[in-house]
C-alpha positions in Angstrom: 0.0 0.0 0.0 1.4 3.4 -0.9 1.9 6.1 1.7 -1.0 8.2 0.3 -3.3 5.2 0.4 -2.2 4.5 4.0 -3.0 8.1 5.0 -6.4 7.9 3.3 -7.1 4.7 5.1 -6.2 6.2 8.4 -8.5 9.1 7.7 -11.4 6.6 7.7 -10.5 5.0 11.0 -12.6 7.2 13.1 -15.6 6.0 11.1 -14.6 2.4 11.5 -14.0 2.9 15.3 -17.5 4.4 15.7 -19.0 1.5 13.7 -17.2 -1.0 15.9 -18.3 0.7 19.1 -21.9 0.7 17.9 -21.7 -3.0 16.9 -20.1 -3.8 20.2 -22.9 -2.1 22.1 -25.6 -3.8 20.1 -23.9 -7.2 20.4 -23.4 -6.9 24.2 -27.0 -5.8 24.7 -28.4 -8.6 22.6 -26.4 -11.4 24.2 -26.4 -10.2 27.9 -29.7 -12.0 28.6 -28.5 -15.4 27.4 -27.1 -17.5 30.2 -25.0 -20.3 28.8 -23.6 -23.3 30.7 -20.5 -24.0 28.6 -19.8 -27.7 28.1 -21.4 -30.0 30.7 -21.2 -33.5 29.2 -23.0 -35.1 32.2 -24.1 -38.7 31.6 -26.2 -41.5 33.2 -25.5 -44.9 31.8 -26.4 -48.6 32.6 -24.6 -51.7 31.5 -27.2 -54.5 32.2 -30.9 -55.2 32.4 -32.8 -54.5 35.7 -30.5 -51.6 36.6 -30.8 -47.8 36.4 -28.5 -44.8 36.6 -29.2 -41.2 37.4 -27.3 -37.9 37.1 -28.5 -34.5 38.2 -27.5 -31.0 36.8 -28.6 -27.8 38.6 -29.8 -25.4 35.9 -30.2 -22.5 38.4 -31.3 -22.2 42.0 -34.4 -24.2 42.8 -34.4 -26.1 39.5 -32.3 -29.1 38.5 -32.7 -31.6 35.6 -32.4 -35.3 36.4 -31.2 -37.6 33.7 -32.3 -41.2 34.1 -31.7 -44.3 32.0 -33.2 -47.6 33.3 -33.8 -51.2 32.3 -36.5 -52.8 34.4 -39.0 -55.6 34.4 -42.6 -54.8 35.1 -45.8 -56.9 34.5 -43.6 -59.4 32.5 -42.3 -56.7 30.1 -38.8 -55.2 29.8 -38.9 -51.4 30.0 -35.9 -49.5 28.8 -36.1 -45.7 29.1 -34.0 -42.5 28.8 -35.9 -39.8 30.7 -35.4 -36.1 31.6 -37.3 -35.0 34.7 -37.5 -32.0 37.1 -35.6 -32.7 40.3 -36.8 -30.9 43.4 -38.7 -28.0 41.9 -42.0 -29.8 41.4 -42.9 -27.6 38.4 -43.7 -28.7 34.8 -40.6 -27.6 33.0 -40.0 -29.8 30.0 -41.9 -29.3 26.7 -43.5 -32.6 25.8 -46.5 -34.4 24.3 -47.8 -37.8 25.3 -45.0 -38.2 27.8 -42.3 -37.7 25.1 -40.0 -34.8 25.1 -40.3 -32.7 21.9 -37.2 -32.5 19.7 -36.2 -29.1 18.4 -33.9 -28.3 15.5 -31.1 -25.8 15.9 -32.5 -22.3 15.6 -36.1 -23.2 16.4 -37.8 -20.7 18.7 -38.7 -21.8 22.2 -41.3 -19.8 24.1 -44.9 -19.6 25.1 -47.3 -20.7 27.8 -49.8 -22.2 25.4 -47.8 -25.4 24.8 -47.7 -28.5 27.0 -45.1 -28.5 29.7 -44.6 -31.6 31.8 -42.5 -32.4 34.9 -40.8 -35.3 33.1 -40.7 -36.8 29.7 -38.9 -39.6 27.8 -36.4 -39.0 25.1 -36.6 -42.6 24.0 -38.2 -45.7 25.4 -38.5 -49.4 24.4 -41.1 -51.8 25.9 -40.7 -55.3 24.6 -39.5 -54.0 21.3 -42.2 -51.2 20.9 -40.2 -48.0 20.6 -41.2 -44.5 21.1 -39.5 -41.1 21.3 -37.7 -38.5 19.1 -34.1 -39.0 19.9 -33.3 -42.6 18.9 -30.2 -44.4 20.3 -27.5 -43.4 17.8 -26.0 -40.6 19.9 -27.2 -37.9 17.6 -27.6 -34.7 19.7 -30.9 -32.8 19.7 -32.5 -29.9 21.6 -35.2 -30.1 24.3 -37.1 -27.1 25.6 -37.4 -26.2 29.2 -38.8 -23.3 31.3 -38.0 -22.0 34.7 -40.7 -20.3 36.7 -39.3 -17.1 38.3 -42.6 -15.8 39.7 -46.3 -16.5 39.2 -47.0 -16.2 35.5 -43.3 -15.5 34.6 -40.9 -17.9 33.0 -37.4 -18.0 31.7 -37.2 -20.2 28.6 -34.2 -22.3 27.6 -32.8 -25.3 25.7 -31.0 -28.5 26.7 -28.8 -30.3 24.2 -29.1 -34.0 24.8 -28.0 -37.3 23.2 -29.0 -40.9 23.8 -27.0 -44.0 23.0 -27.9 -47.7 22.9 -28.8 -50.4 20.5 -31.8 -52.0 18.8 -33.1 -53.2 22.2 -33.2 -49.7 23.8 -31.2 -46.9 25.4 -28.1 -47.4 27.5 -27.1 -43.8 28.3 -28.3 -40.3 28.2 -26.0 -37.2 28.1 -26.6 -33.5 28.8 -24.1 -31.8 26.5 -24.9 -28.2 27.4 -27.8 -25.8 28.0 -28.8 -22.1 28.0 -31.7 -20.0 28.9 -32.9 -16.4 28.5 -33.1 -14.7 31.9 -35.5 -12.0 30.6 -39.0 -13.1 31.8 -41.2 -14.6 29.1 -38.7 -13.8 26.3 -38.0 -16.4 23.7 -34.7 -18.2 22.9 -33.6 -20.2 19.9 -32.5 -23.8 20.3 -28.7 -23.7 20.4 -28.5 -19.9 21.0 -25.6 -18.7 23.1 -24.2 -15.3 24.0 -22.9 -13.5 20.9 -19.4 -15.0 20.2 -18.2 -11.9 18.4 -18.4 -9.7 21.5 -14.8 -10.3 22.6 -13.5 -9.8 19.1 -15.4 -6.5 18.7 -13.9 -5.3 22.0 -10.4 -6.1 20.7 -11.2 -4.4 17.4 -12.4 -1.3 19.1 -9.3 -1.2 21.3 -7.1 -1.5 18.2 -8.9 1.4 16.6 -8.5 3.5 19.7 -4.8 2.7 19.7 -4.4 3.7 16.0 -6.3 7.0 16.6 -4.0 7.8 19.6 -1.0 7.1 17.4 -2.3 9.5 14.7 -2.7 12.2 17.3 0.9 11.8 18.5 2.1 11.9 14.9 0.2 15.0 14.2 1.6 16.7 17.3 5.2 16.1 16.2 
């Protein structure tokens, strides 16, 4: 780049810096309400029939999600289940229908009091070869929706990324990969949505612009 082009470019840096600052403010505001767990990778797993395993993850005070995978005999039938339930809160928190957790694709909007929320639901179950559920047992991750009651009539909505593994006979493990929720009451969240990842980069960019501008001022004063 020639010296003249460099000087012309520097002349535009105040505009770039202002744009970066504006983008930073918007990004920070938009992402501040999303509370993200980072990687959790909590699993419950069983190795044989007639056994069960549980694992519990606190999502926030007064609400925890319990992962349960079980193989049990009842009424002459083998029941194999991978379930997600509320632990301790006693409130319907998982979006489900017919006792099965609803599977959301990445980017799907989660919100609304008009849908069915249950205290617990199965991701996958097998009863003597009759299979039901939306996750399967191939380990493919999917998103479940949950809500947290913060006060009467007010909820924070969120997502849980979960996977189930097993074989043709049923599930052997269930894993909570990560989760997030919007802590603005009754505001929606997209499945898989996390705090804006570009916020830190924009901060560094804005800092770099500020440094260049300071350098220009020192050069002009010489």
